[in-house]
NUGU-628771 format. One record per residue: residue in one letter; x, y, z of N, C-alpha, C in turn. Coordinates in steps of 0.001 Angstrom, whole numbers, padded with zeros to 6 digits, always signed. Atoms other than C-alpha are relative to their C-alpha. Layout:
<sites>
AXYZXYZXYZ ...
</sites>
This chain:
<sites>
M-001283+000643+000103-028826+002030-005460-000212-001419-000543 Q+000153+001314+000610-028465-001032-007657+000739-001058+000823 H-000626+001097-000714-027611-004401-006181+000381-001070-001007 D-000374+001094+000882-025748-007254-007813-000249-001322+000708 T+000320+001328-000513-025915-010972-007241+000894-000427+001164 Q-000914+000413-001066-023067-011036-004684-000376+000576+001355 G+000410-000482-001311-025014-009450-001868-000334+001472-000004 K+000392-001381-000201-025928-006092-000474+001084+000972-000446 A-000946-001021+000450-024321-002953-001886+000634+000706+001186 F-000732-000713-001041-021721-001122+000153+000398+001367-000553 G-000291-001360+000434-021883+002588-000663-000282+000250-001465 S+000250-000403+001381-022469+004522-003844+001304+000469-000632 V-001165-000472+000730-020014+005539-006527+000321+001431+000423 R-000220-001394-000373-020472+009216-005654+000624+000113+001394 A-000504-000082-001379-019871+008656-001939+001464-000427+000080 W-001371+000498-000102-016703+006610-002377+000977+000832-000810 E-000897-000885+000750-015248+008851-005078+000257+001275+000781 T-000175-001192-000831-015813+011807-002759+000966-000285+001143 V-000868+000364-001127-014165+010040+000197+001445-000167-000460 V-001363+000240+000491-011156+008901-001836+000635+001301-000484 A-000528-001284+000458-010757+012334-003459+000437+000853+001191 L-000362-000773-001187-010753+013972-000027+001254-000557+000678 L-001203+000602-000580-008178+011487+001274+001244+000364-000813 F-001129-000381+000845-005913+012161-001713+000307+001489+000104 L-000188-001436-000166-006441+015890-001275+000807+000283+001275 V-000719-000176-001262-005280+015703+002354+001434-000525-000127 F-001326+000578+000180-002355+013437+001429+000882+000922-000847 G-000770-000882+000875-001222+015688-001435+000362+001306+000678 A-000278-001238-000732-001520+018801+000737+001081-000235+001048 G-001035+000341-000977+000561+017072+003414+001371-000116-000644 V-001265+000109+000730+003250+016219+000869+000510+001385-000368 M-000392-001357+000372+003256+019817-000358+000508+000778+001223 F-000378-000723-001216+003416+021231+003175+001379-000437+000488 D-001268+000506-000509+006266+018977+004274+001135+000293-000972 S-001024-000312+000996+008156+019518+001019+000394+001468+000079 W-000279-001426-000140+007849+023274+001439+000820+000262+001269 R-000705-000146-001268+009057+022919+005031+001490-000318-000141 I-001415+000381+000148+012295+021175+003973+000684+000722-001156 G-000578-000763+001102+012796+023402+000932-000474-000500-001339 A+000574+000421+001286+010879+023239-002327+000303+000997-001105 R-000362-000991+001008+012603+025982-004252+001244-000458-000756 W-001225+000255+000738+015448+026075-006702+001103+000792+000683 G-001098-000655-000701+018631+026828-004793+001143+000341-000945 D-001178-000353+000796+022011+028097-005982+000665-001228-000601 D-000643+001229+000462+023227+024522-006350-000988-000991-000614 G+001000+000872+000621+020043+023099-007924-001245-000106+000857 P+001256+000122-000745+016723+021870-006592+000247-000398+001447 Q-000077+000370-001405+016251+021691-002848-000672-001364+000185 A+000467+001368-000264+015255+018390-001206-001492-000188-000257 G+001442+000146+000169+011517+019074-001385-000543+000478-001325 Y+000445-000578+001274+011408+020498-004908-000899-000947-000795 F+000779+000945+000805+010239+017428-006823-001185-000586+000774 P+001178+000476-000743+008048+015991-004026-001107+001049+000097 F+001010-001061-000053+006303+019384-003793-000881-000043-001239 Y+000778+000004+001237+005250+019214-007434-000784-001293-000187 I+000782+001246+000016+004210+015589-007129-001228+000174+000881 G+001133-000299-000881+002028+016649-004185-000998+000929-000668 L+000871-000927+000718+000664+019498-006308-000841-000733-001044 F+000754+000790+000993-000304+017076-009088-001051-000877+000666 I+000964+000812-000742-001988+014840-006515-001182+000866+000435 V+001069-000911-000434-003968+017816-005147-000877+000390-001188 I+000777-000385+001183-005017+018951-008639-000878-001158-000461 S+000782+001182+000400-006108+015403-009544-001141-000264+000975 A+001031+000234-001013-008006+015045-006271-001136+001006-000136 V+001036-001020+000176-009838+018326-006839-000851-000319-001232 M+000754+000352+001214-010805+017216-010364-000941-001181+000254 I+000834+001158-000328-012096+013873-009060-001147+000415+000916 L+001028-000475-000930-013970+015612-006242-001087+000782-000738 V+000975-000773+000785-015634+018069-008649-000841-000936-000855 N+000722+000958+000840-016562+015212-010978-000990-000817+000835 A+000883+000791-000865-018011+013176-008087-001202+000816+000444 L+001091-000843-000475-020069+016102-006838-000957+000396-001128 R+000849-000359+001145-021403+016816-010344-000744-001203-000582 M+000669+001197+000512-022559+013227-010932-001509+000121+000174 G+001451+000024-000089-026204+012831-011662-000469-001043+000991 R+000558+000929-000985-028497+010929-009341+000134-001447-000463 E-000063+001369+000532-028552+007876-011609+001437-000535+000021 E-001390+000442+000100-024807+007671-012246+000672-000083+001368 G-000651-000037-001311-023667+008636-008732-000604-000940+001009 G+000670+000864-000945-026174+006405-007009+000237-001477-000224 E-000291+001410+000258-024900+003177-008538+000799-000591+001159 A-000746+000689-001054-023541+000612-006128+001480-000003-000338 F-001447-000015+000205-019798+000985-005709+000560-001414+000030 V-000504+001355-000169-019112-002523-004471-001015-000776+000833 S+000880+000827-000827-021128-005397-003115+000786-000493+001216 R-000675+000506-001203-020373-006872+000276+000901-001195-000326 G-000830+001133+000412-019065-010023-001408+001293+000450-000659 Q-001197-000540+000643-016673-008024-003561+000909+000666+001026 L-000787-000657-001043-015571-005975-000562+000729-001034+000848 R-000621+001078-000782-014881-009177+001369+001234-000537-000735 M-001145+000486+000788-012605-010346-001481+001160+000993+000046 V-001046-001021-000059-010698-007051-001467+000662-000003+001373 L-000546-000011-001356-010291-007129+002322+000823-001249+000294 T-000770+001230-000159-008988-010704+002080+001453+000215-000393 V-001360-000326+000410-005937-009238+000366+000518+001228+000759 L-000433-001258-000614-005835-005766+001933+000441-000174+001450 I-000329+000129-001428-005823-006761+005614+001330-000724+000213 P-001325+000619-000174-002923-009258+005347+001141+000882-000511 T-001040-000882+000519-000997-006703+003292+000336+001092+001004 V-000241-001015-001032-001417-004042+005989+000775-000614+001163 V-000715+000685-001081-000302-006535+008657+001453-000242-000420 Y-001345+000240+000537+002702-007427+006456+000869+001259+000096 V-000746-001259-000043+003781-003794+006169+000324+000385+001439 I-000228-000323-001413+003392-003278+009926+001093-000892+000593 L-001004+000922-000533+005509-006361+010671+001411+000330-000470 I-001331-000270+000562+008385-005186+008477+000790+000952+000882 D-000777-001002-000721+009365-002103+010437-000884+000751+000980 N+000814-000666-001012+007209-001390+013437+000893+000455+001141 P-000864-000526-001059+008561+000602+016385+000147-000931+001204 W-000047+000864-001172+007861-002151+018942+000956-001164-000186 Y-000851+001162+000244+009609-005118+017356+000141-000208-001505 P-000148+000127+001451+010826-004754+013780+000534-001372-000396 L-000409+001332+000447+011109-008088+011997+000817+000030-001288 G-000703-000079+001271+012833-006802+008861-000939-000359-001132 I+000852+000276+001157+011585-007648+005397-000100-001495-000320 Y-000044+001394+000438+012532-011305+004994-000974-000907+000747 V+000899+000859-000783+010622-012998+007836-001470+000332-000296 P+001394-000301+000349+007347-011084+007236-000360-000404-001437 S+000274+000396+001387+007678-011772+003488-000238-001500-000102 A+000200+001449-000002+008027-015506+004108-001363-000342+000600 I+001311+000225-000624+004981-015395+006417-001120+000401-000956 F+001000-000510+000946+003035-013372+003843-000229-000989-001148 I+000108+000979+001096+003784-015794+000996-000643-001282+000507 A+000542+001244-000565+003037-018791+003227-001493+000134+000284 A+001416-000193-000329-000281-017333+004396-000859-000020-001260 F+000784-000008+001234-001482-016672+000865-000014-001368-000663 M-000026+001334+000602-000338-020054-000399-000909-000966+000757 R+000730+000975-000805-001892-021969+002479-001496+000296+000063 F+001397-000306-000280-005149-020135+003130-000793+000416-001230 L+000731-000356+001220-006038-018742-000301+000245-001010-001114 G-000332+000962+001051-004216-021192-002576-000276-001438+000371 K+000301+001337-000521-004979-024234-000399+001122-001009-000286 Y-001131+000904+000197-001475-025650-000883+000319-000687+001318 G-000393+000743-001190-000106-028234+001538+001105+000716+000752 W-000983-000654-000850+002171-027278+004408+001426-000146-000527 L-001370+000220+000478+005327-028804+002886+000318+000917-001175 R-000223-000865+001172+005004-027006-000460+000012+001466+000413 T+000066-001380-000482+004051-023784+001318+001312+000397+000678 A-001246-000297-000715+007110-023950+003587+001180+000078-000961 L-001124+000017+000939+009491-024838+000765+000018+001245-000889 V+000057-001157+000898+008302-022070-001549+000254+001298+000754 S-000146-001275-000708+008010-019293+001025+001413+000180+000549 L-001362-000109-000512+011361-020033+002659+001023+000050-001132 G-000915-000005+001145+013066-020752-000673+000044+001342-000711 V+000048-001309+000653+011913-017495-002240+000748+001023+000841 M-000670-000979-000851+013117-015512+000764+001498-000255+000084 L-001430+000303+000010+016459-017321+000800+000653+000530-001273 V-000518-000525+001268+016988-016470-002872+000047+001524+000034 F+000018-001462-000090+015958-012836-002265+001090+000505+000951 F-001038-000399-000941+018272-012622+000751+001366-000068-000667 M-001285+000145+000686+021197-013938-001268+000154+001065-001084 M-000071-000958+001104+020375-011677-004209+000265+001418+000522 F-000135-001381-000462+019982-008427-002258+001175+000201+000956 E-000998-000225-001049+022268-008844+000747+001408-000432-000400 I-001326+000534+000312+025115-010875-000743+000466+000429-001387 W-000447-000285+001368+025217-010432-004528-000030+001491-000328 F+000118-001419+000341+023930-006863-004996+000453+000917+001126 Q-000375-000752-001194+024890-005720-001471-000902+001215+000213 V+001019-001017-000264+021669-003743-001113-000607-000333+001350 P+000527+000314-001332+020823-003595+002582-001495+000311+000105 L+001429-000154-000242+017132-004134+003238-000230-000132+001502 P+000259+000104-001448+015482-003921+006674+000109-001440+000488 K-000196+001334-000565+016567-006867+008788-000457-000018+001449 G+000490+000164-001351+015269-008226+012051+000917-000874+000828 P-000834+000787-000909+016509-010433+014883+000494-001320-000597 L-000461+001262+000605+016730-013619+012779+001257+000231-000823 E-001170-000295+000816+019150-012063+010333+001183+000415+000883 A-001057-000411-000946+021093-010498+013234+000628-001212+000661 A-000528+001221-000614+021455-013972+014778+001000-000697-000920 F-000924+000589+000970+023255-015053+011581+001113+000974-000388 G-001081-000932+000243+025550-012015+011651-000291+001089-001026 Y+000395-001058+000939+023628-009735+009280-000850+001008+000762 A+000744-001008-000760+022585-006554+011033-000335+001200-000839 
</sites>
């Protein structure tokens, strides 16, 4: 396994392509199964609710199988290359982990915060900790962007997005 200048390698290309292909295979099969469960045929009045998602799931499964076959057929030299160094992985996780937390905060079963408050926190966190901006600029931008988005979606376009207790306190539920 080759190593680059950013530290120790984390897995091989073959290993990670196999893992990702298997995850997509399971995901696509799940989409197909659930689509079939709700109806994936052509009914008298047109396509049933699961018709198009079923075929999207099918395409995902076919693609995953092709990737899996390709990964398993890789030669020792090609498949054994380092997938990512620990330094590169750290950079990816710097974005991935806050994004997962952001999604969980939007609509979790314990205490949903809606989309606006978590989005303001998300923007502020990236500006402050990755961009190294000052607190005043961070607060103004993150709150200003969310205020504009709130006005645009909730008032002008009247597109209801998930809201939490802050919006409810101002009469938007």
